[in-house]
C-alpha positions as CSV (number, residue, x, y, z in Angstrom):
1,X,-28.4,108.7,-151.9
2,X,-24.9,109.5,-152.7
3,X,-21.4,107.8,-152.4
4,X,-20.4,110.1,-149.6
5,X,-23.3,110.0,-148.0
6,X,-24.0,106.5,-148.0
7,X,-19.8,106.1,-147.0
8,X,-20.8,108.3,-143.9
9,X,-24.0,106.9,-142.7
10,X,-21.9,103.7,-142.9
11,X,-19.0,104.8,-140.8
12,X,-21.4,106.7,-138.6
13,X,-23.8,103.6,-137.9
14,X,-20.4,101.1,-136.6
15,X,-18.7,103.9,-134.5
16,X,-22.3,104.1,-132.5
17,X,-22.9,99.7,-132.8
18,X,-19.0,100.2,-131.8
19,X,-19.8,102.6,-128.3
20,X,-23.2,101.1,-128.1
21,X,-22.0,97.3,-127.3
22,X,-18.2,99.1,-124.9
23,X,-21.2,99.8,-123.1
24,X,-23.7,97.5,-123.4
25,X,-20.5,95.3,-121.9
26,X,-18.9,97.9,-119.8
27,X,-17.6,95.6,-117.5
28,X,-15.5,93.7,-119.5
29,X,-14.9,95.6,-122.4
30,X,-11.8,97.8,-119.9
31,X,-8.9,96.8,-118.2
32,X,-6.5,93.3,-118.4
33,X,-9.1,90.5,-118.8
34,X,-11.0,92.2,-120.8
35,X,-13.3,90.9,-123.9
36,X,-14.3,93.4,-126.1
37,X,-17.3,92.2,-127.4
38,X,-17.2,95.2,-130.0
39,X,-14.5,94.2,-131.7
40,X,-16.7,91.1,-133.3
41,X,-16.8,94.3,-135.4
42,X,-13.2,94.2,-136.6
43,X,-14.6,91.7,-139.3
44,X,-16.1,94.5,-140.5
45,X,-13.6,96.3,-142.8
46,X,-14.0,93.4,-145.0
47,X,-16.4,94.0,-146.3
48,X,-17.1,97.7,-145.5
49,X,-14.3,100.3,-146.2
50,X,-16.5,102.7,-143.9
51,X,-16.0,100.2,-141.3
52,X,-12.0,101.8,-140.9
53,X,-13.5,105.5,-140.1
54,X,-16.3,104.3,-138.1
55,X,-14.0,101.4,-135.7
56,X,-11.5,104.3,-135.2
57,X,-14.4,106.9,-134.1
58,X,-16.2,104.1,-132.3
59,X,-13.0,103.4,-131.0
60,X,-12.3,107.0,-129.6
61,X,-15.8,107.9,-127.9
62,X,-16.0,104.2,-125.9
63,X,-12.4,105.0,-125.1
64,X,-12.8,108.2,-124.4
65,X,-16.0,107.8,-122.1
66,X,-15.1,105.4,-120.6
67,X,-11.6,104.1,-120.7
68,X,-8.5,104.5,-118.7
69,X,-7.4,108.5,-119.6
70,X,-5.6,109.5,-122.7
71,X,-2.8,106.1,-122.8
72,X,-6.3,104.1,-123.7
73,X,-7.6,107.4,-125.9
74,X,-4.9,107.4,-128.1
75,X,-2.9,104.1,-128.4
76,X,-6.0,102.3,-128.8
77,X,-7.6,104.1,-130.8
78,X,-4.7,104.4,-133.1
79,X,-3.8,100.3,-132.7
80,X,-8.0,99.7,-133.8
81,X,-7.2,102.1,-137.5
82,X,-4.4,100.3,-138.3
83,X,-5.9,97.1,-137.3
84,X,-9.0,98.2,-139.7
85,X,-6.8,99.8,-142.3
86,X,-4.7,96.4,-142.7
87,X,-8.2,94.2,-142.0
88,X,-9.2,96.2,-144.8
89,X,-6.5,95.5,-147.3
90,X,-6.6,91.5,-146.3
91,X,-8.2,89.3,-148.6
92,X,-9.4,86.7,-146.9
93,X,-11.6,86.7,-143.0
94,X,-7.7,84.4,-141.7
95,X,-5.7,86.9,-142.3
96,X,-8.4,89.7,-142.0
97,X,-8.9,88.9,-138.3
98,X,-5.2,88.8,-137.5
99,X,-4.7,92.7,-137.1
100,X,-6.7,93.1,-134.9
101,X,-6.0,90.3,-132.1
102,X,-2.1,90.7,-132.8
103,X,-1.7,95.1,-133.0
104,X,-4.4,94.0,-129.9
105,X,-2.1,92.0,-128.0
106,X,0.8,93.2,-128.7
107,X,-0.3,97.6,-127.8
108,X,-2.4,97.9,-125.5
109,X,-0.6,95.7,-124.1
110,X,2.3,97.5,-123.5
111,X,0.3,100.7,-122.1
112,X,-1.8,98.1,-120.1
113,X,0.9,97.1,-118.2
114,X,2.5,100.4,-118.2
115,X,-0.6,101.2,-116.1
116,X,-1.4,97.9,-114.6
117,X,1.8,97.1,-113.3
118,X,0.7,93.5,-114.5
119,X,3.9,92.2,-116.0
120,X,3.5,92.5,-120.1
121,X,3.6,89.1,-120.9
122,X,1.0,88.0,-118.7
123,X,-1.1,90.7,-120.3
124,X,-0.3,89.3,-123.5
125,X,-1.9,86.4,-123.3
126,X,-4.6,88.0,-121.2
127,X,-5.3,90.3,-124.6
128,X,-4.8,87.6,-126.8
129,X,-7.0,85.4,-125.3
130,X,-10.0,88.2,-125.1
131,X,-10.0,89.4,-128.5
132,X,-9.8,86.2,-130.5
133,X,-13.0,85.4,-128.5
134,X,-14.1,88.9,-129.8
135,X,-12.7,88.6,-132.8
136,X,-12.3,85.6,-134.2
137,X,-15.5,84.0,-132.2
138,X,-17.8,86.2,-132.1
139,X,-16.5,87.9,-135.2
140,X,-16.5,84.7,-136.6
141,X,-20.6,84.3,-136.6
142,X,-20.8,88.5,-137.5
143,X,-18.4,86.6,-140.7
144,X,-21.0,84.3,-141.4
145,X,-24.1,86.2,-141.3
146,X,-22.3,89.4,-143.1
147,X,-20.6,86.4,-146.3
148,X,-24.9,86.0,-146.7
149,X,-26.2,89.3,-146.2
150,X,-23.4,91.1,-148.6
151,X,-25.2,91.3,-151.6
152,X,-28.8,92.6,-150.7
153,X,-26.4,95.2,-148.9
154,X,-24.3,96.1,-152.0
155,X,-21.0,95.2,-149.6
156,X,-17.9,93.1,-151.5
157,X,-17.9,89.3,-150.0
158,X,-14.4,88.3,-148.6
159,X,-13.0,84.4,-147.6
């Protein structure tokens, strides 16, 4: 399989997995008190560049099918794209988890506050908590697993 086909296959697989995880945990994937389990995948750009478009497309499709309308489709997806790109540019896990946690806490809270009427500061705290659980907690477990599998999967390993 050539490099382009492998890249597209990995991006598609990550996008599909993101959507499946959002819907498997739908009750906690949307809204102010969300803990989006699919955000554990936000650590994958540390290992695989195809995770950047994969996470973007996964978030886009998940939000199209069940999000909070155009704000969530556009805003949430672009925040995920930027966070994934910055994570991919990071050299270590501790640095790489900051963009998905911080950008979602600050950015998603902005439009959710507008849509829900809940004060921005409260939403920042709620989304910060949910992202920390998903990205640092669950994503940390995924990162440890991927670090062990990286040589077998021909992925770069970061710490």
